[in-house]
C-alpha positions as CSV (number, residue, x, y, z in Angstrom):
1,M,50.4,95.9,71.1
2,D,50.9,92.6,70.7
3,T,54.7,91.5,72.2
4,D,54.2,88.1,70.8
5,H,54.1,89.0,66.8
6,I,56.1,87.1,64.9
7,V,58.6,89.2,62.2
8,D,59.8,88.3,58.6
9,G,62.0,84.7,59.8
10,G,59.4,83.3,62.4
11,I,60.9,85.3,65.4
12,T,59.1,87.8,67.9
13,L,60.1,91.0,68.1
14,F,61.3,91.1,71.3
15,E,64.1,88.2,70.4
16,A,64.8,90.1,67.3
17,M,65.7,93.5,69.1
18,Y,67.5,91.1,72.4
19,S,69.8,89.5,69.4
20,A,70.2,92.0,67.7
21,R,74.8,92.2,67.6
22,A,76.8,94.8,66.0
23,M,79.0,93.1,62.7
24,R,82.4,93.9,62.4
25,W,83.4,91.8,60.4
26,L,81.7,91.4,57.4
27,K,81.7,88.5,54.3
28,P,83.0,90.1,51.2
29,D,80.5,88.9,48.9
30,P,78.6,91.9,46.9
31,V,74.7,92.7,48.1
32,P,72.2,92.1,45.5
33,P,70.7,95.8,44.7
34,Q,67.1,95.0,45.4
35,L,68.7,93.8,49.1
36,I,70.3,97.1,49.2
37,R,66.8,98.9,48.3
38,R,64.8,97.1,51.1
39,I,67.8,97.9,53.7
40,L,67.2,101.5,52.3
41,D,63.4,101.7,52.3
42,A,63.2,100.3,55.7
43,A,65.8,102.4,57.6
44,I,64.3,106.2,56.1
45,Q,60.4,104.4,58.0
46,A,62.7,104.5,61.2
47,P,61.7,106.5,64.2
48,N,63.6,110.2,64.4
49,A,63.2,113.5,66.4
50,G,60.7,115.4,65.1
51,N,60.0,112.7,62.2
52,R,62.5,115.4,59.9
53,Q,63.7,112.6,57.8
54,N,66.8,114.1,57.5
55,W,68.5,110.9,56.4
56,L,71.8,110.7,54.4
57,F,72.8,107.1,53.7
58,M,75.5,106.0,51.5
59,V,75.8,103.0,50.0
60,V,79.6,102.0,49.5
61,Q,80.4,99.4,46.5
62,D,84.1,99.3,45.8
63,A,86.6,97.4,47.6
64,E,88.9,100.0,48.1
65,Q,86.9,103.1,49.7
66,R,85.3,100.6,52.0
67,R,89.3,99.5,53.2
68,R,90.0,103.0,53.6
69,I,86.4,104.1,55.2
70,G,87.3,100.7,58.3
71,A,90.5,102.2,58.4
72,I,89.0,106.2,59.3
73,Y,86.1,104.0,61.5
74,Y,89.4,102.3,63.2
75,K,91.3,104.7,64.0
76,V,88.2,107.1,65.7
77,S,86.6,104.0,67.7
78,Q,90.0,103.2,68.8
79,W,90.8,107.5,69.9
80,V,86.3,106.7,71.3
81,L,88.1,103.6,73.0
82,Q,90.6,105.0,75.1
83,R,88.5,108.5,75.8
84,Y,85.9,106.7,78.0
85,Q,87.6,103.4,79.0
86,H,88.7,104.9,82.6
87,Q,84.5,106.0,83.1
88,G,82.4,104.1,85.3
89,R,78.9,102.5,84.2
90,P,76.0,105.5,84.1
91,A,73.4,105.6,86.6
92,Y,70.9,103.8,85.2
93,Q,72.4,101.3,84.2
94,E,73.2,100.3,88.1
95,L,69.4,100.0,88.7
C-alpha cells in the first residue's frame, strides 16, 4: 500500500486521517445538491460490519428542523458527558 498517496485536495491519506476533526459549528451557507450527492455516494462506500450496507442517511435542509435536531443532540451529549466524565481512560489508551 502506498502510504504517501496523494488524495483529492493535495494531501496524503494519513494527513487527511490525522487532521480530521469534529465539526461543531457549521456555516449556514446552503450546500449544493450535487455536493450532497457526492458526499452520500462516498459515505455509502465506507467499510461496515459484514458489508451489510444497511445505511440510513437523512439530509435536513430546513433550518428550523436542524435547530430542533441540534437541541436534541446537545441534550444527549450533555447526558453522555456527565455519564462518562468520571471514568478513567480505556486500558488501550494507556499503552
